[in-house]
N, C-alpha and C positions, 0 to 999 in steps of 0.2 A: 430397512426403509428403502424405498425407491424414490430417488430424488432427481428431478430435472434441474440441472445447474446451468443457468444462462450467464454467459459472459459476452463481451463485445466481439463482433466479427472483425474488429480492427487488429487485435493482438492475439498471438498464439499463447498457449499454455503448455509447458512452462515457457517463460519469455526467453528469447535467445540471449539477451544481455541483461540489462536492468529491467525491472518491472515491479510495480507496486501491487496492484490488485491481482494481477496474474500470478505473481510470485507466491503470495500468501494463499491464494485459492488453490494453487497446485499442491502445496503441502497439506492443506486441509482435506482436499479430495483424496489424495493418496492415503492419508491416515484413515479417512472414513471407509475407503474400500478395504483396508486392512482389517477393519472392524466388522466386515461382512456386509456393508451397505452397498446397494446397487446404484451407481451414479452414472448418469448420462450427461455429458458436457456438450452444450450448444455453443460453439466458438469458431474461431477462424481455422481455415485449413492449415495443417501442420501441427495442430495440437496433439499431445499424446500424454496420457497418464496411465500407468500400469493398472490393469483390471477395470478401468473405466471405459465406457463407450463414448465415442466422439461423433457428434453430428455437426458437419460443417455447414455454416449458415451464410457463407459468402463464396463467390467464385474466385476471390482474390486471395493468394497466399500471404502477401504482405502489402500493406497499403501505405508504406512509408516513402515510396519513391515518387509520389505525385508532386507536382511542382507548385501548385497554387494554394496558398493560404491553408484553410482548414478543410480542403476538399476531401481528404481521406476520412475525416470525421463525418462529413455529410453523407458520403457514400456508405460508410459502415452503418450509420443511423438508418438508412433506407433498408439495408439487408437485415438489420436487427429487428426492425418493425415487421418486415415481411416474415421473418422466422417466428416471431411471436404470434402473428395472425394465423399462420399455418398451424402452429402448435395447438391453439385453442379451437380452431374451426375444423381441424381434420380428425379430431378424436384422439390425438396423441396423449392428451393429458390423462386419459383414462388408464394409462399404463403406469402412472406415478402416484405417490402418496403426497408429494409436496413439490412446489416449485421454489427454487432459490434463484434470486435475480441479483447479480453482482456488478452490473455496469455502474460506473460512477454517476451516470445520468439515471438515477434510481427511478425517476418518474416515467421512464419510457414504457414500463410494463403496466402502469396504472390504468390506462384506457381500456385494457383488456381484462381487468379484474372482474367485471360483471359477467364475463364469459367463463370464469374459472369454476370448476366443480371441486377443486382441491385447494388447500391453503397456499397462499403466496407469501414467501419470506423474502423481504427486501432488505438487503444490506445497504446501509447509508454510510458511505465511505468518502464523502466529499462535502464540504460546508457550503451549501447553496444559500448563503445569507442574502444574496441579491434577489434571487427569484422567489425565495420562500414566502415572503409576505404576500405575494400575489397568488400563491397556490395553496396556502395553508388551509383556508376554509374548505376548499374542495377536497383536500387530502383527508380531512376528518370525516367526510361523508362516504368515503370509499370503504366498502366492507371486504372482509376476507383477506385483508393484507396485514402482515405483521412486520413492524419495522425493527431491524436489528442494527444498533449503532456500533461502530468500531471503536468508539471512545466515549467517555462521559462528556467530553468537551463538545461533541456533536450535538448532544441533547441541549446544551446551553445555546448553541448557534441556531438550532431549529426547535425551540420549545413548543410544547403543546401536543405533540404526537403521542400516541399510545405505544411507547417504546417497550421492547423486550429488554432483558438484561444485556449489559455491554459484553460483547465478545471481541477480544482483541485479535487482530491479525497476528499470525505467528509463523514460525519457521521450524524446520528440523535442525536443531542445533548440532547434530552430528555432522552436518555439512559445513559448520562454522567452528573449526577446532581452535583451541587455545594454542598459542605459540610462544616459545621462550626465546625466539630470535631477537636480536638487537632492534630496538625501535629507532627509526631513522628520521621520520618526517611527520608533519601534520597532514591531515587528509580532509578533503571535501569530496563527497560523493552525492550526485544528484543532477537533476536537469539544470542546465546552465541558463538561468533566467533571473530577472531582478528579484522576484519574490523568494527565491531560494537563498539568496545572499552570498553567492560565491565572491563577489567584490568585497564583501565584509571579511571573508576568510582570507583573501589576499592581503588586505590592509592589516589584519591581525598578525599574519605571518611576517609581514615586513617589519612591523613594530617590534615583534617578539624576536626578530632575527632568526627565524626558523624556516626550514625548507617546507614547501607546501606542494602536494600533488592534488590536482583537480581532475576528477573523473566523472563523465556524464555526457549525455547527448545535448546537442543544440538544435532546437526546432528552427525551421526557416524564419518564423516570425521573431525569433530572438537573436538572429544574426547581427542586427544593428547594436544591440546591447553587448554581445560578445566582442564585436569589433571595437567598440568604444571603451568598455570598462574592464575587459578581461585580457584580450590579446596584447595590448601594449605592455602588460606586466610579465608576459611569458618570456623568460630569459633562458630557460633550460639549465639554470644554475641553482636558482633558489625557488622559482615558481614554475611548475611544470603542468602542462595540460596533456593528458593521455587519451582523451576522447572517451567514448562509451566502451567500457571494457566488458568482457564476458564474465561468467560466474567465477571461474577459477582465478582469473586475474584480480577480480574484486576482493576475493578472500585474502590473497597475498598482500594486497594493499592494506587491508584492515590489520593483518597480522604484523605488518612492519611499521605501523603508525604509532606515534606517541599518543596521539589523541585525534578524534574525529571532530571537526568543527561543524556545528549544525545551527548556523545563524539565520534560521528561517524568519522571513519578514511578513509572512501571511498566516492565515488561520489553518495551519497544517492539521488535517483531521486525525492523522496517526502517522508517525514516522517509522518506517521499516529500517531506514539507514541506521538510526541509533541502536535498534535491536540487533542488527547484523554486526555492528561495531562492537557492542558490549559482549556479544556471544564469543567474539575473538579475543576478549579480554582488553579491548581498547576503550578507554573512557571517552565520554562524549561531553563536549562543552556546548551548551545550548542557551539561547535567550529564553527568558521566562515567559513564554508565549504558548497559547493553545494547549497542546497535550504534553508539554515538557515534563510537568510534575507527575503525570500518569506513567511516563515511560522511564524517567531517570530518577534514581535515588541520589539526591544531592549529597556530595562529599563521600559517596560510596562507589557509585558506578559512573560518576562524572560530576560536572558542575553546572548548576542552573544559575545564570547570571542576569544582571539588569539588562532590560531590553535595549538593543541598539547601542550598546556601550562597548566600544572596541577596547578601551583601557581596561575594563573589568575582564574582558575575554583574554587579553594578554596576561593579566595577573593569574587567571585560571590555567593558562598554558604552562606557566612556571610551577604550578602545583601538581601537575598530573602524575609525576613520579612518586607522589606520596600514596597513591591509590594502589591497592593490591589487585593485580589482574585476575587471579582466581576468584576473588570476591565479586569482581565486576561480572564475570561470566555466570557465577552462581546466582546473581540477582536476576538475570533474564531467564535462566533455567527455572527458577522458582516461580516466576510471575508470567512468563510468556511462552512456555513450552507448547509444542504442537499437540502433545498428548492432553494437556490441560484444556487447550482451546477446543480440540475435537470432542472431549467429554462434555464441555459446556454446550457446545453446538448440538451434540447428539441428544442431550436431555431436553433442550428447548424444542427441537424438531419433534421428538417423540411426544412431548406434551401437547404441542399444537395439533399433531395428527390425531391423537387420542380425543381431544376436545372436539375436533371437527367431526369425527365419526359419531360421537355422542349426539351432536346437534342434528346429524342426518338420520338418526334412528327414529 
């Protein structure tokens, strides 16, 4: 298959440090090229995936140094739209069998759908529950678009679309080895913002009398939250903040952790952090919200606990040593391997392309 794979011009692939969409897209594209498929990635300058072609869709290598609000997102949105317009109007689409669109603002590509001569596969990887009621009726009228959810939970947030089978984001677990080293601390990995719940992780560690390492970026808009609810607790004795770490440093943190705390307070569409943690044999303690039950096997790969209940989370921390770390890793290998994900994706794309060609005959 020849696939045009569109990502945001805002972030490179693979990500330099943490990264959700870009991280899983990197491993999927790499696996697809291994299987002989021809992938052209439309993304930010600096992107690189072995055997895949890169088309840069922005003159900016990194858009994270801009000072004002969501300016970088607005600029990248402009270049993303420009790239889509050029793709459909310049005849580039004739070189491909299918278009994959993976930006979290999935609806960016939809105004161009009527110009497409080939099928469009739109990955829905963000719960747009606020905007969805206003665009739902229009979405159902747009033809030649296939919606690929990253979780079953997404379907419940935005019901009524003609969804394909759920294909979970995945990783190459060879990059996340199991370790037998001594487990030293609790861990929180993720963006430092209210909805991710790092303040809950801090409170849990304090009550449980455990050390906690917090790793993740702080957006400019979240600095007031960080200053008020995170920074006052950072004593570098029990509560540590190490900033946004690179890939290798993140793996070491997972390998050394007793458990990863995942106290998300929002409709998380799919959590890669739990997958990464469990791949390293580290159990995850998560609130019973959104996709928790799709990702974690309760009492085997972690604990799913009552929402927003720190006392229950503390009790779970005290039970993590009961869980077998090889079994934790085996759970994610059996359910979320990149090989399994790529095979599912491959079959879906082949079916869509075959049906499209039949209609055109």
